[in-house]
C-alpha positions as CSV (number, residue, x, y, z in Angstrom):
1,M,0.0,0.0,0.0
2,R,1.4,3.4,-1.0
3,Q,2.0,5.6,2.0
4,L,0.9,9.2,1.6
5,P,3.6,11.8,2.7
6,D,3.0,13.7,5.9
7,R,1.4,17.0,5.1
8,I,0.2,20.2,6.7
9,E,-3.0,21.6,5.2
10,T,-3.9,25.3,5.3
11,Q,-7.0,27.1,4.1
12,V,-6.8,30.9,3.6
13,A,-9.3,33.5,2.5
14,Q,-8.3,37.0,1.3
15,E,-10.6,39.8,0.0
16,A,-10.5,43.3,-1.4
17,W,-13.3,45.8,-1.9
18,I,-13.4,47.2,-5.4
19,K,-15.0,50.4,-6.6
20,P,-17.0,50.0,-9.9
21,T,-15.8,51.9,-12.9
22,G,-19.3,52.2,-14.3
23,V,-22.6,50.5,-15.0
24,T,-24.5,48.8,-17.8
25,L,-28.1,49.7,-18.2
26,A,-30.4,47.1,-19.8
27,L,-33.5,48.8,-21.3
28,R,-36.7,47.9,-23.1
29,V,-37.9,50.6,-25.5
30,A,-41.4,50.6,-26.9
31,G,-41.8,52.8,-30.0
32,S,-42.6,52.8,-33.7
33,A,-40.8,52.4,-37.0
34,T,-42.1,53.3,-40.4
35,V,-40.6,50.2,-42.0
36,G,-39.3,47.0,-40.6
37,T,-35.6,47.3,-41.3
38,A,-32.6,47.5,-39.1
39,A,-31.8,51.0,-40.4
40,A,-35.3,52.2,-39.6
41,V,-35.2,50.8,-36.1
42,R,-31.9,52.6,-35.5
43,K,-33.6,55.8,-36.7
44,S,-36.7,55.4,-34.5
45,K,-37.3,58.6,-32.5
46,E,-37.1,56.8,-29.2
47,L,-33.6,55.4,-29.9
48,L,-32.4,58.7,-31.3
49,A,-33.6,60.4,-28.1
50,I,-31.6,57.9,-26.0
51,Q,-28.5,58.4,-28.2
52,E,-28.8,62.2,-27.8
53,L,-29.1,61.9,-24.0
54,M,-26.1,59.6,-23.8
55,R,-24.1,61.8,-26.0
56,G,-24.7,64.7,-23.6
57,L,-23.2,62.5,-20.9
58,E,-20.2,61.7,-23.0
59,V,-21.3,58.1,-23.6
60,G,-20.7,57.3,-27.2
61,E,-23.1,55.7,-29.6
62,D,-20.8,52.7,-29.9
63,K,-21.7,51.9,-26.2
64,I,-25.4,51.4,-27.2
65,R,-26.0,47.9,-28.3
66,I,-29.3,46.5,-29.6
67,E,-29.9,43.1,-28.3
68,S,-33.2,42.2,-30.0
69,V,-36.0,43.8,-31.9
70,A,-39.7,42.7,-32.0
71,L,-42.0,44.2,-34.7
72,A,-45.8,44.1,-34.8
73,A,-47.2,45.1,-38.2
74,G,-49.9,47.7,-38.5
75,E,-52.8,47.6,-41.0
76,R,-50.4,47.3,-43.9
77,W,-47.4,45.0,-43.5
78,L,-44.2,46.9,-42.5
79,S,-45.9,50.3,-42.6
80,G,-46.5,52.0,-39.4
81,S,-45.2,49.1,-37.4
82,S,-44.8,49.2,-33.6
83,V,-41.4,48.1,-32.4
84,E,-40.0,46.8,-29.0
85,I,-36.3,47.1,-28.6
86,D,-34.1,45.4,-26.0
87,L,-30.8,47.3,-25.7
88,E,-27.8,47.7,-23.4
89,I,-25.9,50.9,-22.7
90,R,-22.4,49.9,-21.6
91,D,-19.6,51.7,-19.8
92,V,-21.8,54.5,-18.3
93,P,-19.4,56.2,-15.9
94,L,-20.5,55.9,-12.3
95,P,-20.5,59.7,-11.7
96,V,-23.2,60.3,-14.4
97,A,-25.2,57.1,-13.9
98,S,-27.8,58.8,-11.8
99,Q,-28.1,61.6,-14.4
100,A,-28.5,59.0,-17.1
101,L,-31.4,57.3,-15.2
102,A,-33.0,60.7,-14.5
103,G,-32.8,61.5,-18.2
104,L,-34.2,58.1,-19.3
105,S,-37.0,58.5,-16.9
106,A,-38.2,61.5,-18.9
107,L,-38.4,59.5,-22.1
108,K,-41.7,57.9,-23.0
109,G,-41.8,54.2,-23.4
110,V,-38.4,53.4,-21.8
111,A,-38.4,50.5,-19.2
112,L,-35.4,49.7,-17.1
113,K,-34.7,45.9,-17.1
114,D,-31.6,45.8,-15.0
115,I,-28.4,47.6,-13.9
116,S,-25.1,45.7,-13.6
117,Y,-21.8,47.1,-12.3
118,E,-18.6,47.1,-14.3
119,Y,-15.2,46.8,-12.5
120,G,-12.8,47.1,-15.4
121,D,-9.6,45.1,-15.5
122,L,-9.3,43.2,-12.2
123,T,-5.9,41.7,-13.0
124,P,-3.9,43.9,-10.6
125,H,-6.3,43.2,-7.7
126,R,-6.2,39.4,-8.5
127,D,-2.5,39.4,-8.5
128,E,-2.2,41.1,-5.2
129,L,-4.8,38.8,-3.6
130,L,-3.1,35.7,-5.0
131,R,0.3,36.8,-3.7
132,G,-1.2,37.5,-0.3
133,A,-3.0,34.1,-0.1
134,V,0.2,32.2,-1.0
135,T,2.2,34.2,1.5
136,E,-0.3,33.7,4.3
137,S,-0.7,30.0,3.5
138,M,3.1,29.5,3.8
139,R,3.2,31.6,7.0
140,Q,0.7,29.4,8.6
141,A,2.4,26.2,7.4
142,R,5.7,27.4,8.8
143,L,4.1,28.3,12.1
144,I,2.5,24.9,12.5
145,A,5.7,23.2,11.4
146,D,7.9,25.2,13.8
147,T,5.5,24.6,16.7
148,A,5.4,20.9,16.0
149,G,9.1,20.6,15.5
150,L,8.8,19.6,11.8
151,S,10.6,20.8,8.7
152,L,8.9,21.9,5.5
153,R,9.9,20.1,2.4
154,A,7.7,21.1,-0.6
155,I,4.2,22.1,-1.6
156,H,2.2,18.9,-2.2
157,S,-0.9,20.5,-3.7
158,M,-2.5,23.9,-4.1
159,S,-5.9,25.0,-5.3
160,H,-7.8,28.2,-5.2
161,R,-11.3,29.6,-6.0
162,W,-12.3,33.2,-6.8
163,V,-15.3,35.0,-5.4
164,E,-16.4,37.5,-8.0
165,P,-17.7,41.0,-7.1
166,N,-21.5,41.3,-7.4
167,G,-22.4,43.0,-10.6
168,E,-26.1,42.4,-10.8
169,G,-29.4,43.0,-9.2
170,L,-29.4,46.7,-8.3
171,S,-32.5,47.5,-10.2
172,Q,-34.3,44.4,-9.0
173,N,-33.4,45.0,-5.4
174,Y,-34.4,48.6,-5.5
175,E,-37.7,48.0,-7.3
176,M,-38.6,45.3,-4.8
177,A,-38.0,47.7,-2.0
178,R,-40.2,50.3,-3.8
179,G,-43.0,47.8,-4.4
180,G,-42.0,47.0,-8.0
181,R,-41.9,49.9,-10.5
182,P,-39.9,48.9,-13.6
183,M,-41.0,51.7,-15.9
184,L,-38.6,54.6,-15.6
185,A,-41.1,56.9,-17.2
186,S,-43.4,56.4,-14.3
187,A,-40.7,56.9,-11.6
188,S,-40.8,60.0,-9.4
189,A,-37.7,62.2,-8.7
190,E,-37.4,60.4,-5.3
191,D,-37.3,57.0,-7.0
192,V,-34.5,58.1,-9.4
193,R,-32.6,59.5,-6.5
194,G,-32.7,56.1,-4.9
195,Y,-30.3,54.9,-7.6
196,Q,-27.7,57.3,-6.3
197,L,-26.9,54.6,-3.8
198,M,-24.9,53.0,-6.6
199,E,-22.3,55.7,-6.2
200,H,-21.3,54.2,-2.8
201,H,-21.3,50.6,-3.9
202,E,-18.2,48.5,-3.6
203,G,-17.9,44.9,-4.9
204,R,-16.0,42.1,-3.0
205,L,-13.4,40.2,-4.9
206,G,-12.1,37.3,-2.9
207,I,-9.9,34.2,-3.1
208,L,-10.2,31.0,-1.2
209,M,-6.9,29.0,-1.2
210,R,-6.2,25.5,0.0
211,M,-2.6,24.3,0.3
212,E,-0.9,21.1,1.4
213,V,2.7,21.3,2.3
214,R,4.9,18.2,2.8
215,V,6.8,17.9,6.1
216,G,9.6,15.8,7.3
217,E,9.6,13.3,10.1
218,F,9.8,14.2,13.8
219,G,13.3,14.7,14.9
220,E,14.6,15.8,11.4
221,K,14.2,19.5,12.2
222,G,17.4,21.4,12.9
């Protein structure tokens, strides 16, 4: 029977609180299009109004992405059609997010589906947490080994799992607290101000690390 080497196991958790760089707004827009083409949809007055609003907040048109379009024909096919557009507005800077919501609330037929936070490139934060988790794991292993009179030999195994910062649910949580009012156009000024809470949000990035370190026999230390 193969004998497993003697090991010390450590489990370490490290975390950092990250400020979002911006938000993504998921919207549903009910409007009209004179003909049922992609070009006509993009020129609908509702979408043009959203583009103008975002331009004033220095959010470029390239940040507005149409996810899906549903057309319902009028009396004559493709003439006077009603249109329902699902779209996302990405990379809305956090300082102007509340202004964006206030402006959207003034536009007819605009419904807020969700808000998600954006955190940008997390690589520097991940690297720092990873270094900290390894350092702390080895510190604990050395402490246990020294106390028990053992010597450390090598790392036998190591694994880790990331806890991602929460990026979803702001609109759902806020609407539930307000009794459920998804239409921005029906929101009061006080409702829109409630979204200013996003400016104070921080997301938790965490790492959970498990390490096994091989140790020598008793009496080998020294």
